[in-house]
C-alpha positions as CSV (number, residue, x, y, z in Angstrom):
1,M,-22.8,-27.9,-8.9
2,T,-19.4,-26.7,-6.9
3,S,-16.9,-25.3,-9.6
4,K,-13.2,-26.4,-9.1
5,G,-11.2,-23.9,-7.6
6,R,-8.2,-21.9,-9.6
7,G,-6.4,-21.0,-6.8
8,R,-6.4,-20.0,-3.1
9,I,-6.2,-17.0,-1.0
10,R,-4.2,-16.6,2.7
11,I,-5.2,-14.0,4.9
12,D,-2.8,-12.7,7.5
13,A,-4.4,-12.5,10.7
14,E,-2.2,-10.2,12.2
15,R,-2.9,-7.5,9.6
16,C,-6.6,-8.1,9.5
17,K,-8.5,-5.4,11.2
18,G,-11.8,-7.1,10.4
19,C,-13.6,-4.8,8.2
20,G,-15.3,-7.0,6.0
21,L,-14.8,-5.5,2.6
22,C,-13.2,-8.8,1.3
23,V,-16.2,-10.8,2.2
24,A,-18.5,-8.4,0.4
25,A,-16.2,-8.3,-2.8
26,C,-15.7,-12.1,-2.8
27,P,-17.7,-13.4,-5.8
28,K,-17.6,-17.0,-4.6
29,G,-18.1,-16.4,-1.0
30,Q,-15.1,-18.0,0.4
31,V,-14.1,-15.1,2.7
32,R,-16.1,-15.0,5.9
33,L,-15.5,-13.3,9.4
34,A,-14.6,-15.5,12.0
35,R,-17.2,-16.5,14.7
36,G,-14.7,-15.5,17.2
37,V,-12.6,-12.5,18.3
38,D,-9.0,-13.2,18.3
39,G,-6.4,-11.4,21.1
40,R,-7.5,-7.9,19.9
41,G,-11.0,-8.2,20.0
42,I,-11.4,-8.4,16.4
43,R,-13.6,-10.9,14.2
44,V,-10.8,-11.2,11.4
45,A,-11.4,-12.3,7.7
46,E,-10.9,-16.3,7.1
47,V,-10.9,-18.7,4.1
48,G,-14.4,-20.6,3.6
49,E,-14.2,-24.4,3.4
50,G,-13.7,-26.1,0.0
51,E,-12.2,-25.1,-3.4
52,R,-14.2,-22.7,-4.8
53,C,-11.8,-19.5,-4.9
54,S,-11.3,-18.6,-8.4
55,A,-8.2,-16.5,-7.7
56,C,-10.1,-13.2,-8.9
57,G,-8.1,-11.0,-7.2
58,S,-11.0,-9.1,-5.6
59,C,-10.5,-9.3,-2.1
60,F,-6.8,-8.6,-2.3
61,A,-7.8,-5.5,-4.5
62,V,-10.2,-4.3,-1.6
63,C,-8.1,-5.0,1.4
64,P,-6.8,-2.0,2.9
65,D,-4.4,-3.5,5.2
66,V,-3.0,-5.9,2.5
67,A,-3.6,-8.8,4.5
68,I,-4.4,-10.9,1.7
69,T,-2.2,-12.8,-0.6
70,V,-3.7,-14.6,-3.9
71,Y,-2.0,-17.8,-5.0
72,R,-3.3,-18.8,-8.5
73,K,-2.7,-22.8,-9.6
74,V,0.1,-22.9,-12.4
75,G,-1.4,-23.0,-16.0
76,T,-5.1,-21.6,-15.4
77,P,-6.1,-18.7,-17.4
78,P,-6.9,-15.4,-16.1
79,V,-10.2,-15.0,-14.8
80,D,-11.6,-13.0,-17.4
81,G,-10.9,-15.7,-20.1
82,S,-8.5,-14.3,-22.3
83,P,-5.5,-16.3,-22.9
84,G,-3.4,-13.5,-21.2
85,R,-0.2,-11.4,-22.9
86,R,3.3,-12.2,-22.9
87,Q,5.0,-9.2,-21.3
88,S,8.3,-8.2,-22.3
89,P,11.1,-7.5,-20.0
90,K,11.1,-3.9,-19.0
91,R,14.4,-2.2,-21.0
92,G,15.9,1.3,-20.8
93,P,15.3,3.7,-23.2
94,R,16.4,2.8,-26.9
95,H,18.7,5.0,-28.9
96,R,18.0,5.4,-32.7
97,K,21.1,6.3,-34.6
98,Q,20.3,9.0,-37.0
99,A,20.7,8.5,-40.8
100,A,23.6,10.8,-42.1
């Protein structure tokens, strides 16, 4: 049974050094090292076939070179199943008037 993907990732091959941390971190097995080497002699990470990416961000979190961008499909809830929380915009300090 193949699960429907909740998003996708993009790997910047120029930033990737082929450490493999993202490969180990992906719970769906969607990230792998390339079979061949690039011009630098490195087997960079690449995205696997299919639509199984859960957009969990594990690969992004472990990448020391910030070579991975995670895109989540619009309208999908967070991976942990929680409905998410609405965040209010950041505002400056609030001043309270003292009672006279």
